[in-house]
Phi, psi and omega in degrees: 000134180243131175244125185249128176275146181292148176294145183288145175290168182276358180289161178303149182285151173300154181297138175259169179292159177300321181298314179295319181295321177297319180295314178303313186282331173299313180296315181302312184285331175296313181295319177298320180297321179300315180297322178294321179296321176294319179299327180278355180078018182279329182255148178254169177075224182217176175205156181230109184274157180253027181307125183099339184251008187302327185292340183295301180291332178293317178297322182284337189304320182285347180265353181259147180257165180297331182270004174282155172256142177239126179248124185245182184231201183294334181256060195247006182299319179294322177301317181291311186292331175289333180271316182228099182287070182234073181296331179297310181294322180291315179295321177299322177296315181294325182269352182070038183252166178304143183089006182294147183301321184235033179075008179084007182257351179272328179069209186288328193252344188237090184244137172227111186202115173047064178065022172242127180225134177230156179212150177269359181273118183299127176083352185293324189286333188293316175297323179294316179299323178296318177295319178295318179299325177300318179291331183276344184306130180092350180267344185092347178273163179222167173250126179250124182237123177268131173220166177254174179295328179294334182290345179287002171270000181262132180298332181299331179299316184284325175297319181292316180296323179300310181290322180299321180287316180296318184273350182052067184257155178281079183242123177252111180261116181256115182258116175267092186270094181262007171081003180211128180259097188063272177234007183254119177301139181301328182298339180252004179230355178233119175273143179075205184229161176294323179301316181292325180291321175295318182298330180299336179254008181072026181259132179294150183226137179229125182256135182232125177251350183284154170248009181276112185304313183292321178296318179298314181298316182300320179286327184274332188308309181293330179289319177293322176302321180292323176303318181287314191282323189292313340280168179196152179282157179215135173255121177249118183252116177265123171278101188234185183220138177262113182286320186268186178287174177301311177234244186280317186199034185249049180274117182261002182284154179286159176304325180293319178297316180294322178298317179296322179296317182293333177293340180264002184293137179293333190303308182293324180294317178293324178296320180292329184291326183207075190304314185293312180294319179299313182298321180294310182290325177300314179295320178300314183288326175297315179295320178301313181295322178298320178293320179298315180299314181296316184290315181292324179297333182275351181285153173287167180295146176294139182307316182295321179292321178297318180295320180295319180290330182279344181283121180293150177289159180306324181293332184270349182283146180289000000 
């Protein structure tokens, strides 16, 4: 069964709570700060920002309980910060500094913290989430797994949906469908629809086009309650947009495509709805992230990260 939410009007969004707005803007400024740090050569490796998609985990945050498990992916900073508002620990992890969530060895993509787990391997989390959901059945808790539209090219997704449906587990699959898999438009790499693929396994599907946090929650709340109570799996597909590049600077889209994406950004709409309050909280969160960056940057390296960097690679060993 598929339930489709109406597309949002172009008018400014209704005012959200201060808490939700702080969460949205914390994620936005955190992601922007990461890109600046990479530009300065301060960070190593790579990162994948969720610019434009921040409202997805923020809307879901109020529907999740402390005993739920959250499984994230390579684009998971927003998922984490909406669940655990700890920018200091997350940035320390990404930078390999003292106070890091995982000792500085997990980096941007591999976090394990208080029932939150992320991985950079496409499709890896869904079978694990299904197994965890099996253990949670009957407790009222659920496993929430975030995946992108590109991940539907992985066989593990279908194996997980098959077992989740057969076992009737409390599994919430959140699909952030931003229309592009790294640099490949979804229209040229996915036949059919996500709704039809879920239906093939008898799994319910709910489509959301809105960026209104309160509207999203109102529509999802009874469906999430059913995931817990029955229990049963549910696929929730967000039609969303990725403002930034796939990772640090590898955006292959045309200027016209990027312009269209930016027109759909929640940021300007929320600012128009309540300019004074938005500007105040926006400034607060921008300043908060700047302080976090300055403080974490001044910390020494985390012991585990230092040890990892000091260990020679197999090729370099005698």
